[in-house]
FIMI-753179 format. One record per residue (C-alpha): residue number from 0; chain; x, y, z. Coordinates in steps of 0.001 Angstrom, whole numbers, always signed. Example, Ala and Ser with C-alpha at 12.3 -4.5 7.8 and 13.67 -1.06 7.14 Angstrom:
residues 2
[0,'A',[+12300,-4500,+7800]]
[1,'A',[+13670,-1060,+7140]]
END
This chain:
residues 618
[0,'A',[-18870,-29673,+8136]]
[1,'A',[-16002,-27666,+8145]]
[2,'A',[-14255,-30673,+10032]]
[3,'A',[-14592,-33421,+7799]]
[4,'A',[-12738,-30535,+5122]]
[5,'A',[-8858,-31537,+4575]]
[6,'A',[-8683,-30810,+980]]
[7,'A',[-10516,-29096,-1954]]
[8,'A',[-11503,-32978,-2769]]
[9,'A',[-13755,-32548,+127]]
[10,'A',[-16172,-30288,-1063]]
[11,'A',[-17190,-31742,-4265]]
[12,'A',[-19614,-34284,-2631]]
[13,'A',[-21557,-31439,-1102]]
[14,'A',[-25252,-29889,-2511]]
[15,'A',[-25407,-26399,-2533]]
[16,'A',[-27590,-26096,+281]]
[17,'A',[-24286,-27999,+2126]]
[18,'A',[-22107,-26149,+773]]
[19,'A',[-24748,-22309,+1555]]
[20,'A',[-24468,-24207,+5505]]
[21,'A',[-20389,-24145,+5122]]
[22,'A',[-19879,-20640,+3616]]
[23,'A',[-21831,-19550,+7478]]
[24,'A',[-19163,-22101,+9599]]
[25,'A',[-16301,-20878,+8093]]
[26,'A',[-17365,-17198,+8574]]
[27,'A',[-17816,-17704,+12424]]
[28,'A',[-14111,-19532,+12343]]
[29,'A',[-12481,-16441,+11115]]
[30,'A',[-14414,-14317,+13316]]
[31,'A',[-14241,-16309,+16177]]
[32,'A',[-10259,-16963,+15315]]
[33,'A',[-9651,-13816,+13620]]
[34,'A',[-11036,-12101,+16829]]
[35,'A',[-8185,-13779,+18886]]
[36,'A',[-4702,-13591,+16406]]
[37,'A',[-5989,-10557,+14350]]
[38,'A',[-5362,-10543,+10257]]
[39,'A',[-7115,-9691,+7775]]
[40,'A',[-10726,-10260,+8360]]
[41,'A',[-13095,-7779,+6276]]
[42,'A',[-11342,-8993,+2716]]
[43,'A',[-12138,-12586,+3735]]
[44,'A',[-15753,-12700,+4326]]
[45,'A',[-16453,-11221,+1892]]
[46,'A',[-14967,-14198,-551]]
[47,'A',[-15969,-17326,+1494]]
[48,'A',[-18654,-18706,-1513]]
[49,'A',[-16106,-17133,-4587]]
[50,'A',[-12937,-19315,-2183]]
[51,'A',[-15718,-22353,-2350]]
[52,'A',[-17361,-21801,-5490]]
[53,'A',[-13736,-22117,-7100]]
[54,'A',[-12425,-25273,-4974]]
[55,'A',[-15413,-26790,-6003]]
[56,'A',[-15314,-26442,-9907]]
[57,'A',[-10853,-26148,-10382]]
[58,'A',[-8615,-29024,-9213]]
[59,'A',[-6739,-27333,-7309]]
[60,'A',[-3203,-27954,-7320]]
[61,'A',[-3675,-29156,-10720]]
[62,'A',[-5012,-25930,-11883]]
[63,'A',[-3629,-23266,-10415]]
[64,'A',[-5792,-20560,-8303]]
[65,'A',[-3682,-17140,-7616]]
[66,'A',[-4315,-14325,-5205]]
[67,'A',[-3535,-10579,-5543]]
[68,'A',[-1492,-9645,-2533]]
[69,'A',[-3358,-12171,-1395]]
[70,'A',[-4622,-10653,+2649]]
[71,'A',[-8305,-12473,+1188]]
[72,'A',[-5846,-16313,+1202]]
[73,'A',[-7720,-17190,+4313]]
[74,'A',[-10448,-18971,+3315]]
[75,'A',[-7979,-20778,+796]]
[76,'A',[-6178,-21750,+3265]]
[77,'A',[-9053,-24030,+5580]]
[78,'A',[-9937,-25307,+2004]]
[79,'A',[-6580,-26179,+2283]]
[80,'A',[-5916,-28552,+5167]]
[81,'A',[-4245,-25848,+7337]]
[82,'A',[-7275,-24941,+9554]]
[83,'A',[-6183,-26556,+12148]]
[84,'A',[-3063,-24093,+12256]]
[85,'A',[-5059,-21011,+12613]]
[86,'A',[-4562,-20560,+16292]]
[87,'A',[-816,-20130,+15255]]
[88,'A',[-1879,-17765,+12011]]
[89,'A',[+779,-14534,+11929]]
[90,'A',[+3018,-15541,+15051]]
[91,'A',[+6249,-16266,+14924]]
[92,'A',[+6839,-19662,+13590]]
[93,'A',[+3196,-20453,+12664]]
[94,'A',[+843,-19685,+9702]]
[95,'A',[+1829,-16770,+6881]]
[96,'A',[-1010,-14495,+6178]]
[97,'A',[-359,-15246,+3076]]
[98,'A',[+47,-17672,+86]]
[99,'A',[+3834,-19261,+358]]
[100,'A',[+4838,-21983,-1595]]
[101,'A',[+6633,-23484,+956]]
[102,'A',[+3480,-24134,+3302]]
[103,'A',[+948,-25942,+143]]
[104,'A',[+908,-26882,-2823]]
[105,'A',[-2050,-24800,-3749]]
[106,'A',[-339,-21471,-2599]]
[107,'A',[+1149,-21578,-6192]]
[108,'A',[+2745,-18011,-5976]]
[109,'A',[+4217,-16247,-3382]]
[110,'A',[+1741,-12057,-3039]]
[111,'A',[+2194,-9278,-694]]
[112,'A',[+1576,-6478,-2389]]
[113,'A',[-811,-6158,-5522]]
[114,'A',[-1466,-6055,-9300]]
[115,'A',[+1176,-8662,-9601]]
[116,'A',[-1011,-11599,-9898]]
[117,'A',[-2326,-11665,-13671]]
[118,'A',[+1405,-11094,-14625]]
[119,'A',[+2359,-14270,-12764]]
[120,'A',[-1377,-16399,-13954]]
[121,'A',[-418,-15193,-17828]]
[122,'A',[+3310,-16439,-17282]]
[123,'A',[+2156,-19438,-15506]]
[124,'A',[-563,-20130,-18879]]
[125,'A',[+1935,-19383,-21438]]
[126,'A',[+4575,-22140,-19696]]
[127,'A',[+1413,-24088,-19628]]
[128,'A',[+1012,-23946,-23642]]
[129,'A',[+4553,-24818,-24479]]
[130,'A',[+4469,-27957,-22617]]
[131,'A',[+1544,-28241,-24367]]
[132,'A',[-277,-28833,-21227]]
[133,'A',[-4019,-28596,-19818]]
[134,'A',[-4964,-26842,-17035]]
[135,'A',[-6738,-23764,-16073]]
[136,'A',[-5530,-20994,-14932]]
[137,'A',[-6877,-18404,-12544]]
[138,'A',[-6766,-14279,-11325]]
[139,'A',[-8537,-13377,-8229]]
[140,'A',[-7793,-9571,-8390]]
[141,'A',[-9652,-6524,-6790]]
[142,'A',[-11047,-3637,-7356]]
[143,'A',[-8042,-2066,-4709]]
[144,'A',[-5062,-3725,-6755]]
[145,'A',[-6513,-3259,-10365]]
[146,'A',[-6104,+285,-9786]]
[147,'A',[-2268,-535,-10007]]
[148,'A',[-565,+227,-13568]]
[149,'A',[+1439,-3571,-13723]]
[150,'A',[-2505,-5013,-13236]]
[151,'A',[-3325,-2776,-16796]]
[152,'A',[+26,-3690,-18282]]
[153,'A',[-614,-7716,-17795]]
[154,'A',[-5124,-7243,-18574]]
[155,'A',[-3718,-5165,-22152]]
[156,'A',[-778,-8523,-22519]]
[157,'A',[-3200,-11064,-21752]]
[158,'A',[-5828,-9946,-23879]]
[159,'A',[-3750,-9740,-27398]]
[160,'A',[-2342,-12758,-26343]]
[161,'A',[-5566,-15494,-26683]]
[162,'A',[-4102,-17555,-23844]]
[163,'A',[-6553,-19271,-22159]]
[164,'A',[-6230,-17625,-19068]]
[165,'A',[-9359,-16641,-16508]]
[166,'A',[-8908,-13282,-14125]]
[167,'A',[-12109,-12744,-11639]]
[168,'A',[-12180,-9822,-9904]]
[169,'A',[-13686,-9073,-6960]]
[170,'A',[-15495,-5799,-6926]]
[171,'A',[-16354,-5116,-3192]]
[172,'A',[-17398,-805,-3479]]
[173,'A',[-19816,-855,-4537]]
[174,'A',[-24215,-2646,-3764]]
[175,'A',[-25991,-5372,-6402]]
[176,'A',[-28611,-4563,-8165]]
[177,'A',[-30910,-7603,-8888]]
[178,'A',[-32133,-6311,-11578]]
[179,'A',[-28990,-5816,-13709]]
[180,'A',[-27621,-8853,-12085]]
[181,'A',[-30316,-10748,-13534]]
[182,'A',[-29767,-9830,-16929]]
[183,'A',[-25598,-9918,-16751]]
[184,'A',[-25931,-13378,-15487]]
[185,'A',[-28445,-13800,-18664]]
[186,'A',[-26150,-12066,-21035]]
[187,'A',[-23559,-14405,-19854]]
[188,'A',[-25096,-17355,-19952]]
[189,'A',[-26068,-16949,-23280]]
[190,'A',[-22947,-15766,-24654]]
[191,'A',[-20789,-18558,-22653]]
[192,'A',[-23341,-21441,-23800]]
[193,'A',[-21916,-24082,-27464]]
[194,'A',[-25113,-23356,-28448]]
[195,'A',[-24564,-19879,-28691]]
[196,'A',[-21378,-20055,-30370]]
[197,'A',[-22080,-22814,-33153]]
[198,'A',[-24650,-20543,-34541]]
[199,'A',[-22348,-17755,-34132]]
[200,'A',[-20244,-19959,-36579]]
[201,'A',[-21958,-21441,-39069]]
[202,'A',[-23555,-17534,-39735]]
[203,'A',[-20219,-16071,-40242]]
[204,'A',[-19619,-18913,-42560]]
[205,'A',[-22857,-18258,-44737]]
[206,'A',[-22555,-14939,-45437]]
[207,'A',[-18885,-15540,-46352]]
[208,'A',[-20342,-17402,-48432]]
[209,'A',[-21653,-14620,-49965]]
[210,'A',[-20003,-13003,-52959]]
[211,'A',[-19820,-9850,-52906]]
[212,'A',[-22289,-8863,-50745]]
[213,'A',[-21889,-11541,-47948]]
[214,'A',[-19425,-9564,-46263]]
[215,'A',[-20101,-6813,-45794]]
[216,'A',[-23481,-7778,-44518]]
[217,'A',[-21401,-9358,-41912]]
[218,'A',[-19364,-6670,-41059]]
[219,'A',[-22535,-4556,-40545]]
[220,'A',[-23621,-6838,-38228]]
[221,'A',[-20345,-6814,-36243]]
[222,'A',[-20967,-3354,-35448]]
[223,'A',[-24578,-3725,-34592]]
[224,'A',[-23515,-6166,-32270]]
[225,'A',[-20798,-3917,-30997]]
[226,'A',[-22932,-655,-30397]]
[227,'A',[-25846,-3602,-28270]]
[228,'A',[-23187,-4245,-26224]]
[229,'A',[-22205,-877,-25806]]
[230,'A',[-25413,-302,-24265]]
[231,'A',[-25850,-3485,-22130]]
[232,'A',[-23088,-5439,-21084]]
[233,'A',[-21253,-3475,-18692]]
[234,'A',[-17378,-5242,-20097]]
[235,'A',[-16781,-3569,-23046]]
[236,'A',[-13017,-2230,-21544]]
[237,'A',[-12985,-5074,-20569]]
[238,'A',[-13829,-6602,-24241]]
[239,'A',[-12288,-4117,-26386]]
[240,'A',[-8863,-5912,-25083]]
[241,'A',[-9551,-8899,-26165]]
[242,'A',[-11587,-10442,-22809]]
[243,'A',[-14372,-12691,-23133]]
[244,'A',[-16427,-10683,-20207]]
[245,'A',[-18961,-12501,-17556]]
[246,'A',[-21260,-10913,-15204]]
[247,'A',[-21136,-8847,-13195]]
[248,'A',[-22745,-11947,-10470]]
[249,'A',[-22918,-12244,-6798]]
[250,'A',[-19932,-12399,-4898]]
[251,'A',[-22228,-14818,-2424]]
[252,'A',[-25047,-17017,-4336]]
[253,'A',[-22984,-19519,-4373]]
[254,'A',[-25766,-20755,-7469]]
[255,'A',[-24576,-18388,-9951]]
[256,'A',[-21105,-18163,-9045]]
[257,'A',[-20494,-22387,-9469]]
[258,'A',[-22268,-22026,-13223]]
[259,'A',[-20296,-18941,-14330]]
[260,'A',[-17054,-20761,-13391]]
[261,'A',[-18275,-24072,-15064]]
[262,'A',[-19033,-22267,-18079]]
[263,'A',[-15535,-19895,-18221]]
[264,'A',[-13353,-24156,-17603]]
[265,'A',[-14386,-24994,-20622]]
[266,'A',[-14352,-21613,-22790]]
[267,'A',[-11958,-20822,-25014]]
[268,'A',[-9298,-17680,-24428]]
[269,'A',[-8739,-15293,-21490]]
[270,'A',[-12112,-14737,-19658]]
[271,'A',[-12583,-12015,-17619]]
[272,'A',[-15469,-12868,-14338]]
[273,'A',[-16741,-10217,-12580]]
[274,'A',[-17500,-11045,-9388]]
[275,'A',[-19909,-8580,-6775]]
[276,'A',[-18804,-8841,-2921]]
[277,'A',[-19654,-6845,-58]]
[278,'A',[-16415,-6863,+2094]]
[279,'A',[-16799,-7807,+5598]]
[280,'A',[-20088,-9847,+4516]]
[281,'A',[-21703,-11183,+7048]]
[282,'A',[-19708,-9753,+10347]]
[283,'A',[-21523,-6634,+11264]]
[284,'A',[-18758,-4407,+12806]]
[285,'A',[-16910,-5363,+9568]]
[286,'A',[-19294,-4559,+7090]]
[287,'A',[-19671,-1286,+8613]]
[288,'A',[-16354,-583,+8874]]
[289,'A',[-14580,-2629,+6184]]
[290,'A',[-11092,-386,+6591]]
[291,'A',[-10881,-851,+10241]]
[292,'A',[-11130,-4222,+9883]]
[293,'A',[-9254,-4747,+7291]]
[294,'A',[-6040,-5918,+9222]]
[295,'A',[-7692,-5608,+12074]]
[296,'A',[-6077,-6127,+15698]]
[297,'A',[-7597,-8513,+18600]]
[298,'A',[-11150,-7299,+19119]]
[299,'A',[-14106,-8113,+21003]]
[300,'A',[-15811,-10188,+18819]]
[301,'A',[-19823,-8896,+20677]]
[302,'A',[-18592,-5681,+20051]]
[303,'A',[-16577,-5323,+17419]]
[304,'A',[-13799,-3163,+20286]]
[305,'A',[-10181,-3166,+19224]]
[306,'A',[-8271,-2898,+22026]]
[307,'A',[-7541,+1253,+23205]]
[308,'A',[-4463,+2596,+22495]]
[309,'A',[-3319,+5002,+24630]]
[310,'A',[-325,+6522,+22922]]
[311,'A',[+907,+8712,+19494]]
[312,'A',[+2348,+5918,+16583]]
[313,'A',[+5318,+7394,+14646]]
[314,'A',[+1440,+7351,+12273]]
[315,'A',[-264,+10059,+14391]]
[316,'A',[+2531,+12137,+15166]]
[317,'A',[+4074,+12261,+11413]]
[318,'A',[-33,+13089,+10596]]
[319,'A',[-1370,+15573,+13197]]
[320,'A',[+2887,+17358,+12688]]
[321,'A',[+2289,+17740,+8785]]
[322,'A',[-1040,+19163,+9802]]
[323,'A',[+169,+22094,+12009]]
[324,'A',[+2746,+23185,+9494]]
[325,'A',[+457,+23205,+6761]]
[326,'A',[-1580,+25473,+8320]]
[327,'A',[+1172,+27812,+7863]]
[328,'A',[+2362,+26761,+4438]]
[329,'A',[-297,+26425,+2291]]
[330,'A',[+2405,+25502,-507]]
[331,'A',[+2359,+21836,+2026]]
[332,'A',[+642,+19055,+181]]
[333,'A',[-464,+15392,+1104]]
[334,'A',[-470,+12193,-663]]
[335,'A',[-656,+8480,-487]]
[336,'A',[-1215,+5624,-2239]]
[337,'A',[-4412,+4156,-866]]
[338,'A',[-3336,+4376,+3081]]
[339,'A',[-4671,+7275,+4722]]
[340,'A',[-5448,+6295,+7812]]
[341,'A',[-2022,+3692,+7892]]
[342,'A',[+201,+6536,+7268]]
[343,'A',[-1819,+8709,+9961]]
[344,'A',[-2853,+11444,+6325]]
[345,'A',[-6067,+11003,+7733]]
[346,'A',[-5325,+13962,+9771]]
[347,'A',[-4842,+16036,+6855]]
[348,'A',[-6753,+14674,+4164]]
[349,'A',[-9639,+16366,+6926]]
[350,'A',[-8532,+19917,+7218]]
[351,'A',[-7052,+20445,+4023]]
[352,'A',[-8982,+18396,+2108]]
[353,'A',[-8229,+20061,-1501]]
[354,'A',[-4207,+19397,-444]]
[355,'A',[-4522,+15875,-88]]
[356,'A',[-4341,+13442,-2731]]
[357,'A',[-5450,+9510,-2330]]
[358,'A',[-3971,+7944,-5993]]
[359,'A',[-5274,+4754,-5035]]
[360,'A',[-2569,+1389,-5315]]
[361,'A',[-41,+3190,-7705]]
[362,'A',[+2931,+3684,-6245]]
[363,'A',[+5410,+5139,-8943]]
[364,'A',[+2403,+7134,-10100]]
[365,'A',[+2224,+9123,-6512]]
[366,'A',[+6251,+9298,-6623]]
[367,'A',[+6258,+11246,-10850]]
[368,'A',[+2281,+12911,-9154]]
[369,'A',[+4552,+14226,-6537]]
[370,'A',[+7293,+15351,-8656]]
[371,'A',[+4654,+17122,-11221]]
[372,'A',[+3294,+19600,-7934]]
[373,'A',[+6791,+20477,-6776]]
[374,'A',[+7841,+20958,-10581]]
[375,'A',[+4805,+23567,-10212]]
[376,'A',[+6384,+25079,-6480]]
[377,'A',[+4378,+23801,-3816]]
[378,'A',[+5888,+20981,-1081]]
[379,'A',[+4658,+17145,-1483]]
[380,'A',[+5064,+15188,+1310]]
[381,'A',[+4513,+11472,-147]]
[382,'A',[+3670,+9275,+3040]]
[383,'A',[+4407,+5442,+2147]]
[384,'A',[+5121,+2294,+3993]]
[385,'A',[+8498,+711,+3264]]
[386,'A',[+7849,-2316,+1449]]
[387,'A',[+5436,-409,-932]]
[388,'A',[+8389,+2537,-1655]]
[389,'A',[+9932,-229,-3136]]
[390,'A',[+7939,-141,-6008]]
[391,'A',[+8733,+3354,-7112]]
[392,'A',[+12456,+3018,-6747]]
[393,'A',[+13237,+4363,-10649]]
[394,'A',[+11021,+7453,-10000]]
[395,'A',[+12082,+8049,-6755]]
[396,'A',[+15403,+7809,-9178]]
[397,'A',[+14341,+9365,-12198]]
[398,'A',[+11584,+11921,-11865]]
[399,'A',[+12942,+13163,-8567]]
[400,'A',[+16435,+12805,-7804]]
[401,'A',[+17412,+13711,-11196]]
[402,'A',[+15663,+17407,-11403]]
[403,'A',[+16636,+17704,-7326]]
[404,'A',[+13114,+18115,-6625]]
[405,'A',[+11377,+18908,-2792]]
[406,'A',[+9429,+15722,-3100]]
[407,'A',[+10083,+14455,+1086]]
[408,'A',[+8978,+10639,+1122]]
[409,'A',[+7867,+9863,+4771]]
[410,'A',[+8835,+6618,+5206]]
[411,'A',[+6773,+4502,+6834]]
[412,'A',[+6416,+979,+9021]]
[413,'A',[+10978,+1528,+8382]]
[414,'A',[+11960,-1620,+9786]]
[415,'A',[+10410,-4759,+11242]]
[416,'A',[+6762,-4888,+10759]]
[417,'A',[+6450,-7927,+12710]]
[418,'A',[+3013,-10144,+11514]]
[419,'A',[+2870,-9371,+7689]]
[420,'A',[+6502,-11651,+7044]]
[421,'A',[+8819,-11228,+4392]]
[422,'A',[+6577,-9202,+1896]]
[423,'A',[+5897,-6374,+3862]]
[424,'A',[+9675,-5683,+6226]]
[425,'A',[+11121,-2496,+5797]]
[426,'A',[+14346,-3512,+5459]]
[427,'A',[+15595,-2224,+2990]]
[428,'A',[+15787,+1478,+2052]]
[429,'A',[+17805,+2991,+3641]]
[430,'A',[+20027,+164,+1120]]
[431,'A',[+18256,+1243,-2195]]
[432,'A',[+17854,+5028,-1308]]
[433,'A',[+21519,+5625,+12]]
[434,'A',[+23377,+5446,-3297]]
[435,'A',[+20783,+7678,-4841]]
[436,'A',[+22224,+11635,-6192]]
[437,'A',[+20522,+14717,-4129]]
[438,'A',[+19111,+12797,-1877]]
[439,'A',[+18827,+13209,+2118]]
[440,'A',[+17611,+10252,+4216]]
[441,'A',[+16864,+10725,+7767]]
[442,'A',[+15614,+8208,+10917]]
[443,'A',[+14629,+9479,+14907]]
[444,'A',[+15263,+7745,+18004]]
[445,'A',[+12096,+8527,+19345]]
[446,'A',[+8650,+11766,+18894]]
[447,'A',[+10500,+14505,+19449]]
[448,'A',[+13490,+14472,+17415]]
[449,'A',[+10726,+13479,+14060]]
[450,'A',[+8847,+16107,+14532]]
[451,'A',[+12080,+18207,+14436]]
[452,'A',[+12503,+16522,+11455]]
[453,'A',[+9484,+16793,+9234]]
[454,'A',[+9476,+20097,+10350]]
[455,'A',[+13719,+20787,+9166]]
[456,'A',[+12250,+19094,+5311]]
[457,'A',[+9582,+21016,+5295]]
[458,'A',[+13058,+23915,+4367]]
[459,'A',[+14782,+22412,+2136]]
[460,'A',[+15498,+22076,-1812]]
[461,'A',[+16198,+18937,-3146]]
[462,'A',[+14752,+15434,-2187]]
[463,'A',[+14409,+14035,+1698]]
[464,'A',[+13133,+10403,+2863]]
[465,'A',[+12773,+10316,+7106]]
[466,'A',[+12284,+6742,+7726]]
[467,'A',[+10404,+5622,+11190]]
[468,'A',[+9103,+2498,+12310]]
[469,'A',[+5466,+1333,+12772]]
[470,'A',[+4498,+1432,+16779]]
[471,'A',[+4116,+3876,+19406]]
[472,'A',[+6426,+7041,+18891]]
[473,'A',[+6551,+7348,+23275]]
[474,'A',[+5974,+10937,+24885]]
[475,'A',[+6565,+14241,+22566]]
[476,'A',[+7143,+16716,+25331]]
[477,'A',[+6749,+20235,+23450]]
[478,'A',[+9421,+22070,+25927]]
[479,'A',[+11570,+20155,+25329]]
[480,'A',[+14022,+21685,+22569]]
[481,'A',[+15905,+19607,+20492]]
[482,'A',[+19133,+21031,+19146]]
[483,'A',[+18822,+20220,+15338]]
[484,'A',[+20871,+20732,+11907]]
[485,'A',[+21087,+18897,+7903]]
[486,'A',[+23834,+16050,+9132]]
[487,'A',[+24599,+16128,+12087]]
[488,'A',[+24521,+13443,+14762]]
[489,'A',[+23917,+13411,+18319]]
[490,'A',[+26608,+11721,+20656]]
[491,'A',[+24973,+10744,+23603]]
[492,'A',[+27350,+8901,+25606]]
[493,'A',[+31080,+9362,+25936]]
[494,'A',[+33198,+6262,+26076]]
[495,'A',[+36780,+5338,+26050]]
[496,'A',[+37913,+2545,+23651]]
[497,'A',[+34402,+1225,+21951]]
[498,'A',[+32055,+2910,+19734]]
[499,'A',[+28205,+2341,+18819]]
[500,'A',[+26340,+4484,+16438]]
[501,'A',[+23271,+3777,+15936]]
[502,'A',[+20264,+4867,+13787]]
[503,'A',[+16649,+5359,+14636]]
[504,'A',[+14957,+2549,+16715]]
[505,'A',[+17697,+924,+17425]]
[506,'A',[+19403,+3988,+19619]]
[507,'A',[+17176,+2742,+22131]]
[508,'A',[+18066,-905,+22227]]
[509,'A',[+21643,+526,+21964]]
[510,'A',[+21126,+2639,+25807]]
[511,'A',[+19590,-471,+26856]]
[512,'A',[+22525,-2882,+25931]]
[513,'A',[+25413,+11,+27522]]
[514,'A',[+23866,-1244,+31284]]
[515,'A',[+24716,-4398,+31083]]
[516,'A',[+28055,-3043,+28811]]
[517,'A',[+29015,-967,+31833]]
[518,'A',[+28865,-4270,+33750]]
[519,'A',[+31112,-6045,+32281]]
[520,'A',[+33228,-2376,+31821]]
[521,'A',[+33186,-2097,+28667]]
[522,'A',[+32697,+1990,+28424]]
[523,'A',[+31413,+3302,+24454]]
[524,'A',[+30548,+5807,+23119]]
[525,'A',[+27579,+5831,+22058]]
[526,'A',[+26123,+8233,+19420]]
[527,'A',[+22601,+8874,+17341]]
[528,'A',[+23194,+9117,+14063]]
[529,'A',[+20245,+10459,+13142]]
[530,'A',[+21238,+11058,+9388]]
[531,'A',[+22072,+8305,+6817]]
[532,'A',[+22852,+10404,+4172]]
[533,'A',[+24524,+12655,+4942]]
[534,'A',[+26567,+10886,+7091]]
[535,'A',[+28244,+13591,+9902]]
[536,'A',[+31479,+12880,+8913]]
[537,'A',[+33643,+15360,+11744]]
[538,'A',[+32181,+12810,+14469]]
[539,'A',[+32010,+9772,+13023]]
[540,'A',[+36092,+10269,+12035]]
[541,'A',[+36595,+12055,+15338]]
[542,'A',[+35303,+9134,+17890]]
[543,'A',[+36204,+6071,+15618]]
[544,'A',[+40376,+7423,+15676]]
[545,'A',[+39683,+7364,+19830]]
[546,'A',[+38235,+3251,+19966]]
[547,'A',[+39637,+46,+18673]]
[548,'A',[+36121,-1143,+18630]]
[549,'A',[+33268,+247,+16114]]
[550,'A',[+29983,-1545,+15854]]
[551,'A',[+27352,-454,+13776]]
[552,'A',[+23702,-1164,+14784]]
[553,'A',[+20910,-252,+12411]]
[554,'A',[+17027,-2304,+11572]]
[555,'A',[+17701,-2823,+7564]]
[556,'A',[+20212,-5226,+5501]]
[557,'A',[+23372,-4946,+6474]]
[558,'A',[+24424,-5222,+2984]]
[559,'A',[+24253,-1446,+1995]]
[560,'A',[+23155,+113,+4734]]
[561,'A',[+24164,+2939,+7316]]
[562,'A',[+27304,+380,+8776]]
[563,'A',[+28264,-319,+5328]]
[564,'A',[+28570,+3506,+4920]]
[565,'A',[+30787,+3902,+7814]]
[566,'A',[+33093,+899,+6504]]
[567,'A',[+33486,+3015,+3127]]
[568,'A',[+33795,+6372,+5041]]
[569,'A',[+36140,+5084,+7690]]
[570,'A',[+38537,+3380,+4315]]
[571,'A',[+37862,+6678,+1938]]
[572,'A',[+40628,+7868,+5326]]
[573,'A',[+42664,+5129,+5690]]
[574,'A',[+41212,+4521,+9368]]
[575,'A',[+41423,+487,+9705]]
[576,'A',[+39408,-530,+13176]]
[577,'A',[+37879,-3973,+14461]]
[578,'A',[+34560,-3310,+13441]]
[579,'A',[+31165,-4486,+13443]]
[580,'A',[+27562,-4615,+11813]]
[581,'A',[+24273,-5396,+13841]]
[582,'A',[+21336,-5880,+11169]]
[583,'A',[+19990,-7523,+9156]]
[584,'A',[+21336,-10636,+7069]]
[585,'A',[+21626,-11162,+3261]]
[586,'A',[+17944,-13146,+3604]]
[587,'A',[+13856,-12237,+4113]]
[588,'A',[+12823,-12054,+7514]]
[589,'A',[+9605,-13844,+8371]]
[590,'A',[+6511,-12956,+9711]]
[591,'A',[+6493,-12729,+13093]]
[592,'A',[+6423,-10444,+15831]]
[593,'A',[+9536,-7780,+16327]]
[594,'A',[+10609,-8876,+19540]]
[595,'A',[+11135,-12761,+18751]]
[596,'A',[+12468,-11407,+15675]]
[597,'A',[+14531,-9006,+16692]]
[598,'A',[+15779,-12181,+19080]]
[599,'A',[+15949,-14229,+16487]]
[600,'A',[+18614,-12007,+14644]]
[601,'A',[+20442,-10497,+17738]]
[602,'A',[+19150,-7181,+17349]]
[603,'A',[+17800,-7335,+20586]]
[604,'A',[+19701,-5072,+23393]]
[605,'A',[+21008,-8074,+25464]]
[606,'A',[+22124,-10329,+22320]]
[607,'A',[+23327,-6613,+21904]]
[608,'A',[+25769,-6249,+24789]]
[609,'A',[+26569,-10401,+24524]]
[610,'A',[+28090,-10383,+20964]]
[611,'A',[+29800,-6462,+22103]]
[612,'A',[+31660,-8815,+25356]]
[613,'A',[+32291,-11618,+23065]]
[614,'A',[+34129,-9402,+20916]]
[615,'A',[+35872,-6799,+22693]]
[616,'A',[+37128,-9167,+26068]]
[617,'A',[+37484,-11927,+24423]]
END
């Protein structure tokens, strides 16, 4: 059947029994494809029936379906004509793992970060109303994304607005009780039946015609009705916010899903549909370990085993080092926004569960929560991906830096992350943190430096950020002593007419480039900056005065990056040399493997050497 599905209209001609067979085919397809390419498996296996039901009842792209976060949109992509592109899923030049408007007319709104879909859906619905158009707008949001404050801001506004809007909560953290599910489905059917609403309106009209007792009887009935609903209807919170609540519905029962969606499509005002699904549904290894199969590397289908890594990532080094420090300092606490394993804090959580805090997908809250703990004498480490730290920008300024509090931002996935693309590349943190007063910013070139930076941060009295990349941190050698001081760079290599100032992981790429440069009679200084703020002014100015050419290399956008900081420093000191910044251009960086992206943007060692030779020798 799957080979005959090329548009959403193709599924509308099938019976529910045939659609159930299709759902099995889709699951098999997803498992087979993602085992080769990697990608978000568990979340997509959980929404197969829900996605089929949505496209069966609604008419995309006329009706607008918006996927919160978007990592669960693979089934949607399959049903909207992109099945044959899955061999290139998340690869350079291939199919994106998230909704992309330039990829399909069925991708209505681009997502990647959580908790945005209800706001976007309400904006689209309001514009629809202003245009006097008639179509449905549907937001699909997970229970994890619903922990984000922005989702509640949108729910509050949407409920108050009385706009026609459907919000579907994909709840995959609890099991389904058949009794409760049946009762809820019955209540939902009753409350969405047109005859029910007609009877309700007629009764209200009759009672209001009986002066003066009619209105008081009506109010008494309303109070009784609300009391009964409090007892039997699990969605009273959403009802109080102005939504009509339907559910919970078994998210793997196509009959029930199609029925409730058809009813919701005919209703007026904001509707909240509570759907219960099982993450990883249909693949036992993903069902048992949904977190491991959330964003899966390629794996063996028969065993569920991933290719084992035989190295420590920067996240591992961070988690283990912080745990060691915490054994000697009981004031160290660790905070994450729903990423304990991704940030390496699972080590800390296991040893110090009472000093570990997972606040959910709520980066703004996490930053201010950290500030509150710092006020009371603790040393908070907020471990967060670079791309998600953007969400807490105001709190970093307002709640941490203005008060000069000793909060450490452990910025994981800084620079390129690769396959997740534009919404996840961590290429802005240097630029937006550098301008904040009281902030110290460091970036290690390897595991040894990283450990020293974590140790240094534990002794600092003000805000501090350590940025480090995804992936292999190299070997940590505890016997290798690293000379390390606040604000002091490392001169790796003395040179003559050229200076290269490199930051973080770009140091090792610059080292590789030097071998190629020397073969062309270019003999550069190489400086490992270590610090973006404060810069090592003495070293930078001293070397800059000796050379004619200066190059900066960073895995950040060049706009406002460390290259800009050095250029400002030289200008302030009236030093004017031929200056070139290597970094990412003023654009959003697409998805693809990191090596391919480095080559495209001329940040690999061959491209660095080639450009420097071109500028120096020509």
